[in-house]
C-alpha positions in Angstrom: -25.3 6.5 -0.1 -22.7 7.4 -3.0 -19.4 8.9 -1.1 -18.3 12.1 -2.3 -16.3 13.7 0.5 -13.0 12.1 1.7 -11.2 13.9 5.6 -7.8 14.1 5.7 -7.0 14.9 8.9 -3.2 17.1 9.2 -3.3 18.7 12.9 -0.4 16.4 13.9 3.2 17.2 14.8 5.1 15.6 12.9 7.3 14.5 15.3 9.0 12.3 13.0 10.2 14.3 10.5 11.5 16.8 13.4 13.1 19.2 13.7 12.0 19.9 9.7 8.1 19.9 10.0 8.8 22.4 12.9 8.8 24.8 10.2 7.4 23.0 7.6 3.8 20.7 7.8 5.2 17.3 7.6 2.6 16.7 4.5 3.9 19.2 2.5 7.6 17.1 1.6 8.2 16.8 -1.7 7.6 13.5 -3.4 10.0 15.1 -6.1 7.5 18.4 -7.7 4.1 17.7 -5.8 3.7 17.5 -1.4 2.7 14.2 0.2 -1.6 15.6 0.5 -1.4 16.9 -3.1 -0.8 12.7 -4.2 -4.0 11.4 -1.4 -6.0 14.4 -3.2 -5.5 13.0 -5.8 -5.9 9.4 -5.1 -9.5 11.2 -3.9 -10.5 13.7 -7.1 -10.2 10.3 -9.7 -11.9 8.6 -6.5 -15.1 10.3 -7.4 -13.9 12.8 -4.8 -15.6 16.2 -4.7 -15.5 17.5 -1.4 -12.5 17.0 0.9 -12.2 18.7 4.7 -8.6 19.1 5.7 -8.6 19.5 9.3 -4.8 21.2 10.3 -4.2 23.4 13.1 -2.8 27.0 13.7 0.7 26.7 12.6 -0.6 24.7 9.4 -2.1 27.5 6.7 0.9 26.0 4.0 -1.9 23.9 3.8 -4.9 25.8 2.3 -2.3 28.8 0.7 -0.9 25.4 -1.0 -4.7 24.7 -2.8 -5.9 27.9 -2.7 -5.4 31.3 -4.9 -2.1 33.4 -4.7 -3.2 36.7 -7.5 0.8 37.1 -7.4 1.9 34.0 -8.4 -0.5 33.6 -11.4 -0.4 37.4 -12.0 3.3 36.6 -12.2 3.5 33.9 -14.5 1.4 35.2 -16.7 3.7 38.1 -17.0 6.8 35.2 -17.6 4.3 33.6 -20.2 4.6 30.6 -17.9 1.3 29.5 -19.4 2.4 25.2 -19.1 3.8 26.4 -14.9 0.2 28.6 -15.2 -1.8 25.7 -15.8 -1.3 23.4 -13.7 -1.4 25.6 -10.6 -5.1 25.8 -12.1 -5.2 22.6 -12.0 -4.8 22.1 -8.0 -6.7 25.0 -7.8 -9.4 23.5 -9.2 -9.1 20.2 -8.4 -12.2 19.2 -5.4 -14.1 21.7 -3.2 -12.0 22.6 0.1 -12.7 23.2 3.1 -10.3 23.8 6.3 -10.9 22.9 9.8 -8.7 23.6 13.3 -8.4 20.5 15.9 -6.9 23.2 18.7 -5.5 20.5 20.4 -4.1 17.4 19.8 -6.5 14.9 21.3 -6.1 11.7 18.7 -7.3 11.6 14.8 -11.2 10.4 16.6 -11.4 13.5 18.0 -9.9 14.9 14.4 -12.7 13.5 12.1 -15.6 14.6 15.0 -14.4 18.0 14.0 -15.3 17.6 10.5 -19.2 16.0 11.5 -20.9 19.6 10.5 -20.1 19.1 7.6 -20.6 15.5 6.6 -24.0 16.0 7.0 -25.2 12.5 8.0 -22.8 10.4 5.3 -20.6 8.1 4.3 -17.8 9.2 4.1 -13.4 8.3 3.6 -10.8 9.0 5.0 -7.0 9.1 4.1 -4.1 9.7 6.5 -0.9 11.3 4.8 1.8 8.3 5.5 -0.1 6.2 3.0 0.2 7.3 -0.4 -0.3 3.9 -3.0 2.0 3.6 -6.7 -1.6 0.9 -8.2 -3.5 0.8 -11.5 -7.2 1.0 -10.4 -6.4 4.2 -6.9 -6.2 3.0 -3.1 -9.2 4.3 -1.9 -11.6 3.7 -5.3 -10.8 0.0 -4.5 -12.6 0.6 -1.2 -15.0 2.5 -2.2 -16.3 -0.6 -4.7 -16.2 -2.7 -1.4 -18.1 0.2 -0.2 -20.6 0.0 -2.1 -21.2 -3.7 -2.7 -21.2 -4.5 1.1 -22.6 -0.9 2.8 -20.6 -1.2 5.8 -17.0 -0.2 7.1 -13.9 -0.7 5.5 -10.7 -0.5 5.8 -7.3 -0.8 4.0 -4.9 -3.6 4.6 -1.4 -5.0 4.2 0.6 -7.9 5.2 3.4 -6.8 6.8 6.6 -8.6 8.6 4.6 -9.9 12.0 8.6 -8.2 13.4 7.4 -5.4 12.5 4.0 -5.8 14.4 4.2 -2.5 17.4 4.5 0.2 14.2 0.1 -0.9 13.1 -2.7 -1.5 14.2 -3.0 -5.2 13.8 -6.3 -7.1 12.8 -8.1 -9.9 13.8 -10.4 -12.1 11.2 -13.2 -14.5 10.6 -13.6 -14.9 7.2 -11.9 -14.3 3.9 -12.5 -13.9 0.5 -10.3 -13.3 -2.5 -8.8 -10.1 -0.7 -11.6 -9.1 1.2 -11.7 -9.6 5.2 -14.7 -9.8 7.8 -12.5 -8.4 11.5 -13.1 -9.7 14.2 -11.4 -7.6 15.8 -9.0 -4.5 16.4 -5.2 -4.8 18.0 -3.3 -1.3 18.3 0.4 -2.1 18.3 1.0 -5.3 19.7 3.9 -7.5 20.6 5.3 -9.6 18.1 4.4 -13.0 20.0 0.6 -11.2 20.6 -0.4 -9.8 16.4 -3.7 -10.9 15.6 -2.5 -11.7 12.1 0.6 -10.5 9.4 -3.3 -8.2 8.9 -2.4 -4.2 9.4 -3.8 -1.5 9.5 -3.1 1.1 6.3 -4.2 5.4 6.2 -7.3 4.6 4.8 -11.5 3.7 5.6 -15.0 4.0 3.9 -16.4 5.3 7.6 -20.2 5.1 7.9 -22.8 6.8 10.1 -23.0 3.8 12.6 -19.5 4.3 12.5 -19.6 7.6 13.4 -22.1 7.4 16.0 -19.3 4.8 18.1 -16.5 7.1 18.0 -18.1 9.8 19.0 -20.3 7.5 22.2 -16.8 6.3 22.1 -14.2 7.8 25.5 -10.2 9.4 25.5 -8.4 6.3 26.4 -5.9 6.7 28.8 -3.0 9.5 27.1 -6.6 11.5 27.1 -6.7 10.6 23.2 -9.5 9.1 20.5 -8.4 6.8 18.3 -10.4 6.5 15.0 -9.3 2.7 15.7 -11.5 2.8 19.7 -14.8 3.9 17.9 -14.5 0.9 15.7 -13.3 -1.9 18.2 -16.9 -0.1 19.7 -19.4 -0.9 16.5 -17.9 -4.4 15.3 -19.5 -6.0 18.4 -22.8 -5.2 17.3 -21.6 -4.2 13.3 -19.7 -5.8 10.8 -16.5 -4.1 9.5 -14.4 -5.7 6.4 -10.7 -5.1 4.9 -9.6 -5.1 2.2 -5.9 -5.4 0.8 -5.0 -2.6 -1.2 -4.0 -3.5 -4.9 -0.4 -2.3 -5.2 2.8 -1.1 -4.3 2.3 1.3 -0.5 5.1 4.3 0.7 5.1 4.9 4.2 5.8 8.3 3.7 5.6 8.5 7.6 8.2 7.0 8.3 11.8 8.6 7.5 13.4 5.5 5.0 10.1 4.9 3.6 9.5 8.8 2.0 13.3 8.5 0.3 11.8 5.3 -0.9 8.7 7.4 -2.7 10.5 9.9 -3.8 12.8 7.3 -5.3 10.0 5.2 -6.9 8.4 8.7 -7.9 10.8 10.7 -10.0 12.1 6.8 -11.5 8.3 7.2 -12.5 9.0 10.7 -13.9 11.6 9.3 -15.5 15.0 10.5 -13.8 17.5 8.2 -13.9 18.8 7.2 -11.0 
């Protein structure tokens, strides 16, 4: 079955960017002239996604506003004859079908994904987290979709790290490799460097199958009372294969302050600015 839907969990507080994220959604922080979340939406659309489900909370109405029509803005741009700007604004609105789902409390990324269940209708789908933005010839999500269409099992994005940084990431243990594709044996959440099974970290992009969704539904929250997608994957991997794919392209961690600044500089240069 083709991947046509994507879930973007965006209900988190973004505490690493406090105090600004207290009043501005972290996903709306600008990279040059576009917010972080638009890079994800554009990646999804270029990968064949037609329906995007954004998981929000009651304090993030700005996300819905951004991808919705504004009569005031459209009328003002027309009145001032800013037709190119109007075209750009309308392009944003028409990129995909947008659905917004409220996550009442921060109960983990796995819970956020389950909030979208009624709109997924038992189909395989993509998950895109806002902290991972790639600059690549082939969109990062499209690379995952290509692998999924070939092997038909859950596929997650991977990137190589310095093992000294393993406590920042979910790390995979692999059992077989074919080019950039790895069959996974285990997934470990933020291990100490000496305990890290590899230098392959999980990036925030996934292809989730109905089987993985069921495993997530039957998984209990952890000690922090949060349900995480990685917990569902650890459960499924005991009975069904999960693969990881090393994404080709340059990755930016916009959930980290330095990573965010690197993304701003990179895409500014790409837009023609001399820095």
